[in-house]
N, C-alpha and C positions, 0 to 999 in steps of 0.2 A: 660747483653746480649749486643752484638754489633750490633743488628739489626738496620738498617737505620742510623747508625752513620758513617758519612764520615770523612775522614782524619785520620791521625795517631797522636798518643799522643807523641811518641818518648821519653817517660819517663821524661817529663818536664811539668812544669806548663804552663798555657796559655801564659803568658807574655814571659817566657823563650823560648817557642816554636816559637812565633812570631818574637822574636829577632833573633833566630837561622835561621829561614826561610829568613828573610830579609838579613842577612849577606851571607847566601849561595847563594841566588839569585843575590846579588850584585857581589859576587866573580865569579859566573858563567858568568855573562854578561861581566864583565871586562876582565877576563882571557880566556873566551870561553871554559874552560875545568877545572874541579875540580875532586879531588879524595875524595870520601866520602862513607858512608855505603850504602847498597842497599835500606834500608828503607827510608833514607833521600833522596836518589836519586829519588826514586819513588814518594815521596811527592812533591819535587820541580819540577818534570817534568810537572805536571799539571799547576803549577803556572807560569812556564816560558812560556808555550804556551799561556796562557792568556795575559801575559805581552807583548809578541811579537805581538799578535794581536792588543793590545792597541797601541803599537808603530807603527804598520802599519797604523792604523787610524790617529794617530797624524802626520804621514808623508804625507798622501794623502789628508785628508779632512781638509781644512782650517777652517771651521766653528767650528769643534769639537776639534781642536788642543789644545787650552788652557785647556779645560776640561780634555783631556786625559793626558796632561803633569802634571796637578795637581794630577790626580789619580796615575800616575806613580811615582811622587815625594813623595806621601804619603807612597808608598810601597818600594821605593828604595832610594839609596843615590843620590846626585846631579850628580856625574860623571856617574853613571850607567844609570840614566834617560836620560842624554844628549846622551849617546852612543846608547841606544836602540831607542830613538826617532830620532836621526840624521842618524844612519847607520843601517838600517834594511837590512839584506842580501837579495839579489835577490833570494836566495834559499827559503826564507821564504815567499816571496811575492805571490807565486802561491798556497800555502796551508794554511789550517786553523788550523791544528794541526800537531803534529809529527815533530816539529822543533828540538827536542832534542832526544838523544838516550842514553841508559844506557849500558855501556860496563863493563862486569864483569872482575875483575882482579884476578890473582892467589892469593893463600894464602901467607901471609908473611912468609919469610924464618926464621925469628928470633924466632917466637913463634907460628906460624901456625894459627894466628887469621885471 
């Protein structure tokens, strides 16, 4: 039963899932837009909101800056960490969540997947 089990398994082991999420989050931060499946998009949406909030704390609070940068660095690549800590959009400064959106695309023309 799936009662009280949060998160999606995505047909992967735990280590594979963590690596997948780390690369998806890094790609989303660096490119600011990615194309992926709906299940993966829903899963990283929660994670990206948490990381944006950590980036806001790292940008505004000098006392907690080093701790937040270490936490971001453990979850992201160095380039993505510097981008999210250095350049948090003004759009994200006024809100606590909802920084990302999921846009559904049409089916592929080649095979309809």
